[in-house]
C-alpha positions as CSV (number, residue, x, y, z in Angstrom):
1,X,61.7,103.6,116.5
2,X,64.7,105.5,115.1
3,X,64.3,109.0,113.6
4,X,66.9,111.2,111.8
5,X,67.2,114.2,109.5
6,X,69.5,112.9,106.8
7,X,69.6,115.9,104.5
8,X,68.9,119.7,104.9
9,X,68.3,122.6,102.7
10,X,70.9,125.4,102.4
11,X,69.3,127.5,105.2
12,X,69.2,124.5,107.5
13,X,65.6,123.4,107.2
14,X,65.1,119.7,106.9
15,X,64.9,118.3,103.4
16,X,64.8,114.5,104.0
17,X,63.7,113.0,107.3
18,X,63.7,109.2,107.9
19,X,62.0,107.1,110.5
20,X,62.7,103.4,111.0
21,X,60.2,101.1,112.7
22,X,62.1,98.0,113.8
23,X,59.0,95.8,114.7
24,X,57.3,95.8,111.3
25,X,60.7,96.5,109.6
26,X,59.5,99.6,107.8
27,X,61.5,102.6,106.7
28,X,59.7,105.9,106.1
29,X,61.3,108.8,104.1
30,X,59.7,112.3,104.3
31,X,60.8,114.9,101.8
32,X,60.2,118.6,102.5
33,X,60.4,121.7,100.3
34,X,62.4,124.8,101.3
35,X,59.4,126.3,103.1
36,X,59.3,123.2,105.4
37,X,56.2,121.6,103.9
38,X,56.2,117.9,103.4
39,X,55.9,117.2,99.7
40,X,56.4,113.5,99.4
41,X,56.5,110.4,101.6
42,X,57.9,107.0,100.8
43,X,57.2,103.9,102.9
44,X,59.3,100.8,102.3
45,X,58.9,97.4,104.0
46,X,62.4,96.1,104.3
47,X,61.0,92.6,104.6
48,X,60.9,92.5,100.8
49,X,64.2,91.8,98.9
50,X,63.8,94.8,96.5
51,X,63.2,97.3,99.2
52,X,66.1,95.9,101.2
53,X,68.3,96.1,98.1
54,X,67.3,99.7,97.6
55,X,68.1,100.5,101.2
56,X,71.5,98.9,101.2
57,X,72.6,100.5,97.8
58,X,75.4,102.9,98.4
59,X,78.7,103.1,100.2
60,X,79.5,101.9,103.7
61,X,82.5,101.6,106.0
62,X,83.1,99.6,109.2
63,X,82.4,101.8,112.2
64,X,83.3,99.4,115.0
65,X,84.1,95.7,115.6
66,X,83.7,94.1,119.0
67,X,84.8,90.4,119.5
68,X,84.0,88.8,122.9
69,X,83.3,92.2,124.4
70,X,86.7,93.6,123.3
71,X,86.8,96.4,120.8
72,X,89.0,95.2,118.0
73,X,88.5,98.2,115.7
74,X,86.9,101.6,116.0
75,X,86.8,104.1,113.2
76,X,88.6,107.4,113.9
77,X,86.4,110.5,113.8
78,X,89.0,112.1,111.4
79,X,89.9,110.5,108.1
80,X,93.6,109.7,107.9
81,X,94.6,109.7,104.2
82,X,97.6,107.6,105.0
83,X,95.3,104.9,106.4
84,X,92.0,104.9,104.5
85,X,89.2,102.5,105.5
86,X,87.9,99.6,103.5
87,X,85.0,100.9,101.5
88,X,82.0,98.6,101.0
89,X,79.9,99.5,97.9
90,X,76.6,97.7,97.6
91,X,74.6,97.8,94.3
92,X,71.6,95.8,92.9
93,X,73.7,92.6,92.3
94,X,77.2,93.1,93.7
95,X,79.2,94.1,96.7
96,X,82.6,95.5,96.0
97,X,85.1,96.1,98.8
98,X,88.3,98.2,98.3
99,X,90.9,99.2,100.7
100,X,94.7,99.7,101.1
101,X,95.4,95.9,101.5
102,X,92.0,94.3,100.9
103,X,89.8,93.8,97.9
104,X,86.7,91.7,97.4
105,X,84.2,91.2,94.6
106,X,80.9,89.4,95.4
107,X,77.7,88.8,93.6
108,X,75.0,89.5,96.1
109,X,71.4,88.3,96.4
110,X,69.1,90.1,98.8
111,X,66.7,87.6,100.3
112,X,64.7,89.7,102.8
113,X,65.2,92.4,105.4
114,X,68.1,90.5,107.1
115,X,69.6,87.9,104.8
116,X,72.0,88.2,101.8
117,X,73.9,85.5,99.9
118,X,77.4,86.4,98.9
119,X,79.3,84.6,96.1
120,X,82.8,85.7,95.2
121,X,86.4,86.1,96.3
122,X,88.4,88.3,98.6
123,X,92.2,89.0,98.6
124,X,94.4,90.5,101.4
125,X,97.9,91.8,100.9
126,X,100.3,91.6,97.9
127,X,100.9,88.3,96.1
128,X,104.3,86.9,97.1
129,X,104.3,88.5,100.6
130,X,104.0,86.3,103.7
131,X,100.7,87.9,104.7
132,X,99.0,87.4,101.3
133,X,95.9,85.4,101.3
134,X,92.8,84.9,99.1
135,X,89.6,83.0,99.6
136,X,86.5,82.0,97.7
137,X,83.2,82.7,99.5
138,X,79.8,81.4,99.1
139,X,77.9,82.3,102.3
140,X,74.6,83.5,103.7
141,X,75.0,86.4,106.0
142,X,72.6,88.3,108.2
143,X,72.2,92.1,108.6
144,X,70.3,93.9,111.3
145,X,69.3,97.4,110.3
146,X,69.6,99.8,113.2
147,X,69.0,103.1,111.5
148,X,69.2,104.8,108.1
149,X,72.9,105.2,108.6
150,X,73.9,102.0,110.3
151,X,73.6,98.2,110.3
152,X,75.1,95.3,112.1
153,X,76.7,92.5,110.0
154,X,76.1,89.3,112.0
155,X,78.7,86.5,111.6
156,X,81.1,88.9,109.7
157,X,84.1,86.9,110.9
158,X,82.4,83.5,110.5
159,X,83.9,82.3,113.8
160,X,81.2,80.4,115.8
161,X,83.4,80.3,118.9
162,X,83.4,84.0,119.3
163,X,80.7,86.5,120.0
164,X,81.0,89.4,117.6
165,X,79.3,92.7,116.6
166,X,80.4,94.5,113.5
167,X,78.7,97.9,112.9
168,X,78.7,99.5,109.5
169,X,78.0,103.2,108.8
170,X,76.6,104.7,105.5
171,X,79.0,107.3,104.0
172,X,78.8,109.8,101.2
173,X,81.8,110.0,98.8
174,X,82.4,113.5,97.5
175,X,83.4,114.2,93.9
176,X,87.0,114.5,95.0
177,X,86.8,111.0,96.4
178,X,87.3,112.2,100.0
179,X,85.2,110.4,102.6
180,X,82.7,112.4,104.5
181,X,80.6,110.8,107.3
182,X,77.1,112.1,107.6
183,X,76.3,114.3,110.6
């Protein structure tokens, strides 16, 4: 079971507390008033497509990619504006990815707590350059929810000969469009 305070009141008291139960695949959200009293509780079974869709809605970035036990990518703890990360924005029916060299636009169907179907295209680089490439995708991918703030995207690279683990982290975009990673 994973537990975390995901939002606090101005004076530091917890406002939103979440608990994730991996066995039955249930996410609990407890909401507290400023006095510290629980005023509302939501319980979602992520085994249903609608609850899974609601959970995934929002903005995510890649936290770490490991291929054959070698770390290929690890997010810096400090945002470098010269090298911003790719941002993955999930909504009810789409996944949009934007970054300095990479864009993608997918229609997404949430099947259950671990499976999605992606249908769309991605593009890397600038057309005319030697590194430019684009591809159409129709694929079923698997997600493993590890906490309110993270999930593992299985088969992200679609390479059956390599063992991979790609971890994504939920982020909050401020009004100024700066990236802030939750504490």
